[in-house]
C-alpha positions as CSV (number, residue, x, y, z in Angstrom):
1,M,-17.4,9.9,-14.9
2,S,-16.9,12.7,-12.3
3,A,-14.7,12.1,-9.2
4,R,-17.7,12.5,-7.0
5,N,-19.6,9.7,-8.8
6,I,-16.5,7.5,-8.5
7,E,-16.3,8.2,-4.8
8,A,-20.0,7.3,-4.4
9,Q,-19.5,4.0,-6.2
10,A,-16.5,3.2,-4.0
11,A,-18.5,3.9,-0.9
12,E,-21.2,1.5,-2.1
13,W,-18.7,-1.2,-2.6
14,I,-17.2,-0.7,0.9
15,E,-20.7,-0.8,2.5
16,R,-21.6,-4.0,0.6
17,R,-18.3,-5.7,1.4
18,H,-18.4,-4.9,5.1
19,F,-22.1,-5.2,5.8
20,G,-23.7,-7.3,3.1
21,Q,-23.6,-11.0,2.2
22,W,-20.3,-10.9,0.3
23,S,-19.8,-13.6,-2.3
24,E,-17.1,-14.7,-4.7
25,E,-19.1,-13.2,-7.5
26,D,-19.2,-9.9,-5.6
27,Q,-15.5,-10.0,-5.2
28,S,-15.1,-10.7,-8.9
29,Q,-17.2,-7.7,-9.8
30,L,-15.3,-5.5,-7.5
31,D,-12.0,-6.7,-9.0
32,I,-13.3,-5.8,-12.5
33,W,-14.4,-2.3,-11.3
34,L,-11.0,-1.7,-9.7
35,A,-9.2,-2.8,-12.8
36,E,-11.2,-0.4,-15.1
37,A,-9.3,2.7,-14.0
38,I,-6.7,4.0,-11.6
39,A,-9.2,6.5,-10.3
40,H,-11.4,3.6,-9.1
41,R,-8.5,2.1,-7.2
42,V,-7.4,5.4,-5.7
43,A,-11.0,6.1,-4.5
44,Y,-11.5,2.7,-3.1
45,V,-8.1,2.6,-1.2
46,R,-8.6,6.0,0.3
47,L,-12.2,5.5,1.4
48,N,-11.5,2.1,2.7
49,S,-8.7,3.5,4.8
50,S,-11.0,6.2,6.2
51,W,-13.6,3.6,6.9
52,Q,-11.1,1.5,8.8
53,R,-10.6,4.4,11.2
54,T,-14.3,5.4,11.6
55,G,-15.7,1.9,11.3
56,R,-13.9,0.8,14.4
57,L,-15.8,3.4,16.4
58,A,-19.1,2.3,14.9
59,A,-18.3,-1.3,15.7
60,L,-17.8,-0.4,19.4
61,R,-21.2,1.1,19.4
62,G,-22.8,-1.9,17.8
63,A,-23.7,-3.6,21.1
64,A,-27.4,-3.4,22.0
65,P,-28.2,-0.9,24.8
66,E,-30.8,-1.4,27.4
67,M,-34.3,-1.6,25.9
68,P,-36.0,1.8,25.9
69,G,-39.2,2.1,28.0
70,G,-42.4,1.5,26.2
71,L,-41.0,-1.0,23.6
72,S,-42.1,-4.6,23.6
73,P,-39.4,-7.3,23.3
74,Q,-40.4,-7.9,19.7
75,Q,-40.1,-4.2,18.9
76,G,-36.8,-4.1,20.8
77,R,-35.4,-6.9,18.7
78,H,-36.4,-5.1,15.5
79,S,-34.8,-1.8,16.8
80,F,-31.6,-3.5,17.8
81,R,-31.4,-5.3,14.4
82,F,-31.4,-1.8,12.8
83,L,-28.7,-0.3,15.0
84,P,-25.7,-1.9,13.4
85,R,-27.0,-1.0,10.0
86,L,-27.5,2.6,11.1
87,A,-24.0,2.6,12.6
88,A,-22.6,1.3,9.4
89,G,-24.3,4.0,7.4
90,L,-23.0,6.7,9.8
91,A,-19.5,5.3,9.5
92,I,-19.6,5.3,5.7
93,V,-20.8,8.9,5.8
94,A,-18.0,9.8,8.2
95,A,-15.5,8.1,6.0
96,V,-16.6,10.0,2.9
97,S,-16.6,13.3,4.9
98,T,-13.2,12.6,6.3
99,Y,-12.0,11.8,2.8
100,Y,-13.1,15.2,1.4
101,M,-11.8,17.1,4.4
102,L,-8.3,15.4,4.2
103,H,-7.8,15.1,0.5
104,N,-9.3,18.3,-1.1
105,N,-5.9,20.0,-0.5
106,T,-3.8,17.4,-2.1
107,T,-3.0,16.1,-5.6
108,T,-3.0,12.4,-6.2
109,Y,-0.5,10.5,-8.3
110,A,-0.8,6.8,-9.0
111,T,0.9,4.1,-11.1
112,T,-0.5,0.9,-12.5
113,V,0.9,-2.6,-11.9
114,G,4.3,-2.6,-13.6
115,G,4.2,1.2,-14.1
116,R,6.6,3.9,-13.0
117,E,6.4,7.7,-12.9
118,I,8.8,10.5,-11.9
119,L,7.4,13.7,-10.3
120,S,9.4,16.9,-10.3
121,L,8.4,19.3,-7.5
122,A,8.6,23.1,-7.6
123,D,11.5,23.2,-5.1
124,G,13.6,21.0,-7.3
125,S,12.9,17.7,-5.4
126,Q,12.0,14.6,-7.3
127,I,9.8,11.6,-6.4
128,E,9.9,8.4,-8.4
129,L,6.9,6.1,-8.0
130,N,7.3,2.3,-8.3
131,T,4.7,-0.2,-9.4
132,D,1.1,0.0,-8.1
133,T,1.7,3.1,-6.0
134,I,-0.6,5.8,-4.7
135,L,0.9,9.1,-3.4
136,R,-0.7,12.3,-2.4
137,V,1.1,15.7,-2.4
138,S,0.0,18.6,-0.3
139,N,-1.1,21.7,-2.2
140,R,-1.0,24.0,0.9
141,T,1.4,26.9,0.6
142,G,4.5,26.7,2.7
143,T,4.3,23.0,3.4
144,R,6.2,20.1,1.9
145,E,4.3,17.0,2.8
146,V,3.3,13.8,1.0
147,W,1.3,10.7,2.0
148,L,2.2,7.3,0.7
149,D,-1.1,5.4,0.7
150,K,0.2,2.4,-1.1
151,G,3.3,1.0,-2.8
152,E,6.9,2.4,-3.0
153,A,8.6,5.6,-3.8
154,Y,12.2,7.0,-4.1
155,F,12.7,10.5,-2.8
156,R,15.5,12.9,-3.9
157,I,14.9,15.9,-1.7
158,V,16.3,19.4,-1.8
159,H,16.9,20.1,1.9
160,D,15.3,23.2,3.5
161,A,15.6,23.3,7.3
162,A,12.9,26.0,7.5
163,H,10.4,23.8,5.6
164,P,11.3,20.2,6.2
165,F,10.0,17.6,3.7
166,V,7.7,15.0,5.4
167,V,6.5,11.6,4.2
168,T,3.6,10.1,6.2
169,A,2.9,6.4,5.9
170,Q,1.1,4.0,8.2
171,G,0.9,6.6,11.0
172,R,4.7,7.3,10.9
173,R,6.4,10.5,9.7
174,I,9.7,10.3,7.8
175,V,11.3,13.8,8.0
176,D,14.1,14.7,5.5
177,L,17.4,15.9,6.9
178,G,19.0,16.3,3.5
179,T,18.3,13.0,1.8
180,E,17.8,10.4,-0.8
181,F,15.7,7.6,0.5
182,T,13.0,5.0,-0.3
183,V,9.8,4.2,1.4
184,R,8.0,1.0,0.7
185,R,4.5,0.4,2.2
186,E,2.8,-2.9,2.4
187,S,-0.3,-4.0,4.2
188,D,1.4,-4.7,7.6
189,R,5.0,-3.6,6.9
190,L,6.8,-0.3,6.3
191,Q,10.4,-0.2,5.1
192,I,12.6,3.0,4.9
193,S,16.1,2.8,3.4
194,V,18.4,5.8,3.3
195,V,20.7,6.1,0.2
196,E,22.3,9.4,1.1
197,G,22.0,11.9,3.9
198,R,19.7,11.3,6.9
199,V,16.1,11.0,7.8
200,R,14.3,11.1,11.2
201,M,11.4,8.7,11.9
202,E,8.6,10.1,14.1
203,E,5.6,8.3,15.7
204,G,3.6,10.2,18.2
205,A,5.5,10.8,21.4
206,N,7.8,7.8,20.9
207,K,11.5,8.1,20.4
208,S,12.5,9.4,17.0
209,P,15.5,7.6,15.6
210,V,17.7,9.2,13.0
211,L,18.7,7.0,10.0
212,A,21.9,7.6,8.1
213,A,23.0,6.5,4.6
214,G,23.0,2.7,4.5
215,D,20.5,2.3,7.3
216,S,17.3,0.4,6.6
217,A,14.4,0.4,9.1
218,I,11.5,-2.0,9.1
219,A,8.3,-1.2,11.1
220,T,5.6,-3.8,11.7
221,G,2.9,-2.7,14.2
222,S,4.7,-1.2,17.2
223,A,8.0,-2.9,16.5
224,L,10.9,-1.2,14.7
225,S,14.2,-2.8,13.6
226,I,17.1,-1.0,12.1
227,S,20.0,-2.6,10.1
228,R,22.9,-1.7,7.9
229,K,23.0,-2.4,4.1
230,D,26.1,-2.6,1.9
231,T,26.4,-1.0,-1.5
232,R,25.3,-4.2,-3.3
233,A,22.1,-4.6,-1.2
234,I,21.2,-0.9,-1.8
235,S,21.8,-1.4,-5.6
236,S,19.6,-4.5,-5.5
237,D,16.8,-2.6,-3.8
238,L,16.9,0.2,-6.3
239,A,17.1,-2.0,-9.4
240,W,13.5,-1.2,-10.2
241,R,14.5,2.3,-11.1
242,R,16.3,0.8,-14.1
243,G,13.4,-1.5,-14.9
244,M,15.2,-4.5,-13.3
245,I,14.8,-6.9,-10.4
246,M,18.0,-8.3,-8.7
247,F,18.0,-11.4,-6.5
248,D,20.9,-12.3,-4.4
249,N,20.5,-15.8,-2.9
250,I,16.9,-15.4,-1.8
251,T,14.2,-18.1,-1.7
252,L,12.1,-18.9,-4.8
253,G,9.0,-17.9,-2.8
254,E,10.4,-14.4,-2.1
255,A,11.5,-14.0,-5.7
256,A,8.0,-14.9,-7.0
257,A,6.4,-12.4,-4.6
258,E,8.7,-9.7,-5.9
259,F,7.8,-10.5,-9.6
260,N,4.1,-10.5,-8.7
261,R,4.3,-6.9,-7.6
262,Y,5.1,-5.9,-11.2
263,N,3.0,-8.2,-13.3
264,R,-0.6,-9.2,-13.9
265,T,0.6,-12.7,-14.6
266,Q,1.2,-14.2,-11.2
267,I,3.8,-16.8,-10.2
268,V,2.6,-19.4,-7.8
269,V,5.3,-21.6,-6.1
270,D,4.5,-24.9,-4.6
271,P,5.5,-25.0,-0.9
272,A,7.8,-27.9,-1.6
273,A,9.9,-25.7,-3.9
274,A,9.5,-22.3,-2.2
275,H,12.6,-22.7,0.0
276,M,15.0,-23.2,-2.9
277,K,17.5,-20.3,-3.5
278,V,17.9,-18.2,-6.6
279,A,20.1,-15.4,-7.8
280,G,20.2,-13.2,-10.9
281,T,19.1,-10.0,-12.5
282,F,15.9,-9.9,-14.6
283,P,13.6,-7.3,-16.3
284,I,10.6,-6.5,-14.1
285,N,8.4,-8.0,-16.8
286,G,10.6,-11.1,-17.3
287,V,8.2,-13.6,-15.8
288,K,8.8,-16.1,-18.7
289,G,12.6,-15.8,-18.5
290,F,12.5,-16.4,-14.7
291,S,10.2,-19.4,-15.0
292,D,12.4,-20.8,-17.8
293,L,15.4,-20.5,-15.4
294,T,13.6,-22.5,-12.7
295,R,12.8,-25.2,-15.2
296,H,16.3,-25.5,-16.8
297,V,18.6,-24.7,-13.9
298,L,16.6,-25.9,-10.9
299,G,14.9,-28.8,-12.7
300,L,11.4,-27.7,-11.6
301,R,8.1,-28.2,-13.4
302,V,6.5,-25.1,-14.9
303,E,2.8,-24.9,-16.0
304,T,0.8,-22.0,-17.3
305,R,-2.8,-21.8,-16.2
306,G,-4.5,-18.6,-17.5
307,Q,-2.9,-15.7,-15.6
308,E,-0.9,-17.9,-13.3
309,I,2.4,-19.7,-13.8
310,I,2.6,-22.7,-11.4
311,I,6.1,-23.8,-10.4
312,S,6.5,-27.1,-8.6
313,R,8.9,-30.0,-8.1
């Protein structure tokens, strides 16, 4: 199927989800469609992101204006009922148009759940994509810019002061100052950790802090916190590059969430057990070994239900 047809299908799903009567069956069908191909997921994430920007404007225009002269109250009600739908259609069209304007000059790379890929750029830089990640690379001559739409990536960048390397994620720009660093993007959280060298974080006209090796910045909304990490913590964060996950005295709930990033089989932890602490190093696909540890070492109950492993007291 052509990319344009896939984009059209993605636009239909977005319109149905935001403006139709969305049911559990609809969600199940969407999940199946998204799982069929990476191209489906890429198209949906991109268009939905564009819609979030343009849809807000349409929503602001959704209030009914004064009734035009010559319309009866009944006619007015029918007209106003149509307006939100019209606004929705215009917003979807705007989202698709925005998508093509912004993304025709980029190349997209994506990994599946549990997947990993290394990109080698023409300037000698390397980018390593972690699980379930979508990254766009600019094709424009003379620019070195990428957009992290989803997931996590490790950057080893060849510094060029005349052509700085820029990562854009969640409205923030991370500018290379001779660096190795990671960027992890979640729905409402962005984390930047510097392994070597320095990066500068930019957000509009706001102050642009410079992060040095060992610094880790977490951005949530308008808030930004910066902390220092020791060598062990950095090694733990980068264990995925070796196909491993390292836990150092974190809660069972946090450990399960990390495993769930890499596996279709999901770990569900009962709230009564979620606060218990665990430590260890596991393969990223070692869901069974991890659940066995909770049974034998922590004395917890483990039950498999389809694609879920339930851990409880």
